[in-house]
C-alpha positions as CSV (number, residue, x, y, z in Angstrom):
1,M,2.0,-15.2,12.3
2,P,3.7,-11.9,11.6
3,E,4.6,-9.8,14.7
4,P,1.9,-7.5,16.1
5,S,2.1,-3.9,15.0
6,V,0.4,-0.6,15.1
7,G,-2.9,-1.0,13.2
8,M,-4.1,-4.1,15.1
9,A,-6.4,-3.0,17.8
10,P,-10.2,-2.9,18.5
11,Q,-11.7,0.3,17.0
12,G,-15.2,1.6,17.5
13,Q,-17.6,2.5,14.7
14,A,-17.4,6.2,15.6
15,E,-13.6,6.3,15.4
16,R,-13.6,4.4,12.1
17,A,-16.2,6.7,10.7
18,K,-14.1,9.8,11.7
19,F,-11.3,8.6,9.5
20,E,-13.5,7.6,6.6
21,Q,-15.4,10.9,6.6
22,E,-12.1,12.9,6.9
23,L,-10.7,10.9,3.9
24,Q,-13.8,11.9,1.9
25,R,-13.4,15.5,2.8
26,I,-9.7,15.6,1.8
27,V,-10.3,13.7,-1.4
28,A,-13.2,16.1,-2.4
29,A,-11.1,19.1,-1.7
30,G,-8.2,17.7,-3.6
31,D,-10.4,17.0,-6.6
32,A,-11.8,20.5,-6.5
33,A,-8.3,21.9,-6.5
34,R,-7.3,19.7,-9.4
35,L,-4.5,18.0,-7.4
36,T,-3.4,14.5,-8.2
37,L,-3.8,13.1,-4.7
38,R,-4.4,9.3,-4.3
39,V,-5.1,7.2,-1.2
40,L,-2.9,4.4,-0.1
41,G,-2.7,2.4,3.2
42,A,-5.6,0.9,5.1
43,L,-8.3,3.3,3.9
44,A,-7.3,2.6,0.2
45,F,-7.9,-1.1,0.8
46,R,-11.2,-0.4,2.5
47,T,-12.3,1.9,-0.3
48,H,-11.4,-0.6,-3.1
49,C,-12.9,-3.6,-1.3
50,P,-16.7,-2.9,-1.0
51,H,-17.6,-6.6,-0.6
52,F,-14.7,-7.7,1.6
53,G,-13.7,-4.5,3.4
54,Y,-15.7,-5.6,6.4
55,L,-12.8,-8.0,7.2
56,Q,-10.7,-5.2,8.5
57,E,-13.0,-4.5,11.4
58,K,-13.9,-8.1,11.9
59,M,-10.2,-9.2,12.1
60,G,-9.1,-6.3,14.3
61,R,-7.4,-4.1,11.7
62,S,-7.7,-0.5,12.8
63,Y,-7.2,2.9,11.1
64,T,-4.2,4.9,12.5
65,D,-3.7,7.6,9.9
66,I,-4.5,8.7,6.3
67,D,-1.9,8.2,3.6
68,F,-1.6,9.7,0.2
69,A,0.5,9.5,-2.9
70,A,1.2,12.5,-5.0
71,Y,3.6,14.1,-7.5
72,A,6.2,16.6,-6.4
73,R,4.8,19.2,-8.8
74,D,1.7,19.4,-6.6
75,S,3.5,19.8,-3.2
76,K,2.8,23.5,-3.0
77,G,-0.9,23.1,-3.7
78,I,-1.1,20.2,-1.3
79,R,0.4,22.3,1.5
80,A,-2.1,25.1,0.8
81,L,-4.9,22.5,0.7
82,M,-4.1,20.9,4.0
83,A,-3.6,24.2,5.7
84,G,-7.0,25.3,4.5
85,L,-8.5,22.0,6.0
86,G,-7.0,22.8,9.4
87,Y,-3.8,20.8,9.3
88,A,-0.4,21.9,10.5
89,E,2.7,20.6,8.6
90,D,5.8,19.1,10.2
91,K,8.1,21.1,7.8
92,E,11.2,19.3,9.1
93,V,10.0,16.0,7.6
94,F,9.7,17.6,4.1
95,V,13.2,19.1,4.4
96,V,14.9,15.9,5.8
97,S,13.2,13.7,3.2
98,E,14.4,16.1,0.4
99,G,10.8,16.7,-0.6
100,S,9.8,13.1,-0.8
101,R,7.5,13.0,2.2
102,A,5.2,15.4,4.1
103,I,3.4,14.9,7.4
104,F,0.4,16.9,8.5
105,E,-1.5,16.9,11.8
106,N,-5.0,18.0,12.6
107,P,-5.1,19.0,16.3
108,Q,-8.9,19.1,16.4
109,L,-9.5,15.7,14.9
110,H,-6.3,14.1,16.1
111,I,-5.6,12.7,12.6
112,H,-2.2,12.3,11.1
113,V,-1.8,12.5,7.3
114,D,1.3,11.3,5.4
115,V,1.9,12.3,1.8
116,F,4.5,10.4,-0.3
117,Y,5.8,12.3,-3.3
118,E,6.9,10.6,-6.5
119,R,7.5,7.2,-4.8
120,L,7.1,5.0,-1.8
121,D,10.6,4.3,-0.5
122,F,10.9,1.9,2.4
123,C,12.5,-1.5,1.9
124,H,12.3,-1.0,-1.9
125,V,11.3,1.9,-4.1
126,I,7.9,1.8,-5.7
127,P,7.7,4.7,-8.2
128,W,4.5,6.7,-8.9
129,N,5.6,8.1,-12.3
130,G,2.7,8.0,-14.7
131,R,0.7,5.7,-12.5
132,L,-1.4,7.9,-10.3
133,E,-3.7,8.8,-13.2
134,K,-4.6,5.1,-13.6
135,D,-7.1,5.0,-10.7
136,S,-9.0,7.3,-8.3
137,P,-9.3,8.0,-5.4
138,T,-6.7,5.3,-4.6
139,I,-3.4,4.4,-6.2
140,P,-3.8,1.5,-8.7
141,L,-4.3,-2.0,-7.3
142,A,-0.9,-3.1,-8.5
143,E,0.8,-0.4,-6.5
144,M,-1.4,-1.4,-3.5
145,V,0.0,-4.9,-3.7
146,L,3.5,-3.6,-4.0
147,E,3.0,-1.1,-1.1
148,K,2.4,-4.0,1.2
149,T,4.6,-6.8,-0.2
150,Q,7.8,-4.6,-0.5
151,I,8.1,-4.6,3.4
152,V,10.4,-7.4,4.4
153,Q,9.0,-7.7,7.9
154,I,5.4,-7.8,6.8
155,N,2.9,-7.2,9.6
156,E,-0.5,-8.8,10.3
157,K,-2.3,-5.6,9.3
158,D,-0.7,-5.9,5.9
159,V,-1.6,-9.5,5.5
160,I,-5.2,-8.7,6.3
161,D,-5.3,-5.9,3.7
162,M,-3.8,-8.2,1.1
163,I,-6.3,-11.0,1.9
164,M,-9.1,-8.6,1.3
165,L,-7.7,-7.4,-2.0
166,F,-7.1,-10.9,-3.3
167,L,-10.7,-11.9,-2.4
168,E,-12.1,-8.8,-4.0
169,H,-10.1,-8.5,-7.3
170,G,-8.8,-10.8,-9.9
171,L,-5.4,-10.6,-11.7
172,G,-5.1,-9.2,-15.2
173,E,-3.0,-6.9,-17.4
174,D,-4.8,-3.6,-16.9
175,D,-5.9,-1.4,-14.0
176,R,-9.7,-1.4,-14.3
177,E,-10.7,-2.9,-11.0
178,T,-8.0,-5.5,-11.7
179,I,-4.6,-6.2,-10.1
180,N,-2.3,-5.5,-12.9
181,I,0.1,-8.4,-12.4
182,K,1.9,-7.5,-15.6
183,R,3.0,-4.2,-13.9
184,I,4.1,-6.1,-10.8
185,A,5.9,-8.8,-12.8
186,K,7.8,-6.2,-14.9
187,L,9.1,-4.2,-11.9
188,C,10.1,-7.4,-10.1
189,A,11.9,-8.7,-13.3
190,E,14.0,-5.6,-13.3
191,D,15.0,-5.8,-9.6
192,W,15.9,-9.1,-8.0
193,G,15.7,-7.7,-4.5
194,L,12.1,-6.5,-5.1
195,W,11.3,-9.9,-6.6
196,R,12.7,-11.7,-3.6
197,T,10.8,-9.6,-1.1
198,V,7.5,-9.6,-3.0
199,S,7.5,-13.3,-3.8
200,M,8.5,-14.2,-0.2
201,N,5.6,-12.1,1.2
202,L,3.1,-13.5,-1.3
203,E,3.9,-17.0,-0.1
204,K,3.5,-15.8,3.6
205,I,0.1,-14.3,2.8
206,A,-1.1,-17.5,1.2
207,T,0.1,-19.6,4.2
208,L,-1.3,-17.2,6.8
209,A,-4.7,-16.9,5.1
210,Q,-5.2,-20.6,6.0
211,T,-4.9,-19.9,9.7
212,Y,-7.7,-17.4,10.0
213,D,-11.0,-18.8,11.4
214,T,-12.7,-15.6,10.1
215,L,-12.2,-17.0,6.5
216,N,-14.2,-19.9,5.1
217,S,-12.7,-22.6,2.9
218,D,-13.7,-20.8,-0.3
219,H,-12.0,-17.6,0.9
220,K,-8.8,-19.5,1.7
221,A,-8.8,-21.4,-1.6
222,R,-9.3,-18.1,-3.5
223,V,-6.3,-16.4,-1.8
224,S,-4.1,-19.5,-2.4
225,S,-5.1,-19.6,-6.1
226,Q,-4.6,-15.9,-6.6
227,V,-1.1,-16.0,-5.0
228,G,-0.2,-19.1,-6.9
229,E,-1.1,-17.5,-10.2
230,A,0.7,-14.2,-9.3
231,L,3.9,-16.1,-8.5
232,R,3.6,-18.1,-11.7
233,L,3.3,-15.0,-13.8
234,M,6.1,-13.2,-12.0
235,E,8.4,-16.2,-12.6
236,A,7.4,-16.3,-16.3
237,E,8.3,-12.6,-16.9
238,P,11.6,-12.3,-18.8
239,K,14.3,-11.1,-16.4
240,S,17.0,-8.4,-17.0
241,M,20.7,-9.3,-17.1
242,A,21.1,-7.3,-13.9
243,W,18.4,-9.5,-12.3
244,R,20.1,-12.7,-13.3
245,L,23.5,-11.6,-12.1
246,R,22.1,-10.5,-8.7
247,A,20.1,-13.8,-8.4
248,R,23.5,-15.7,-8.5
249,V,24.4,-13.9,-5.2
250,G,21.0,-14.5,-3.7
251,D,20.4,-14.1,0.0
252,R,24.1,-14.1,0.9
253,V,24.0,-10.3,0.5
254,K,21.3,-8.1,2.0
255,W,18.8,-7.2,-0.8
256,Y,16.7,-4.6,1.0
257,K,16.8,-1.4,3.0
258,D,15.6,-1.3,6.6
259,V,12.5,0.7,7.2
260,D,13.4,4.0,8.9
261,E,10.1,5.4,10.2
262,V,9.7,9.1,10.6
263,K,8.5,9.7,14.1
């Protein structure tokens, strides 16, 4: 089992509803202001999994914050939007991250909001370019998969979110309520390190899904099948020369960045 983390704790209905209602308020305000603001993180998985989203609460996966993806061109508008909604920005984070991340706090609601501009950059870089228009109010399902599986030390909360997603959505080559495995395979075929981390974590998710008493045998079989097909398609995708050269080195050289959380 992955090590315990923030995001795994009992959470009452009132607290969960607070986050869900605030998410809706921010999304509605962003739409009204014509800002490209897309949800990621726990609430994105809950939003995109109407049938299996109940597993978050049942399996002890709690909400801790609200996360968004956006383009840098909208940063000024997002700052104004969040201020108007009662949020104060930690401006140092925006400066230190060179404009790639913003953090906002609502002192009345005690809600923390993260905005990631242009990309998600933790163990690997997941770019947003041209992708945020593909879905709403969340990032596309392919990016939701990559968001979780690019973290080398995957946590239980991430495993639960991915189990939900694989139960809810099939694999395909577009973004309409489908996990665009072609997009995932293409990015992984260009970067051996990303491929190594994503494939490693997909295997972990399939294995760990079998250990949850909350899931029935059909659920476990579905997750295993989805992961197996995803790995097969990732393997079949033609690899770049850089990928093949890096693959020769393999795990002998570190292939990822350590996550440096902003506190």
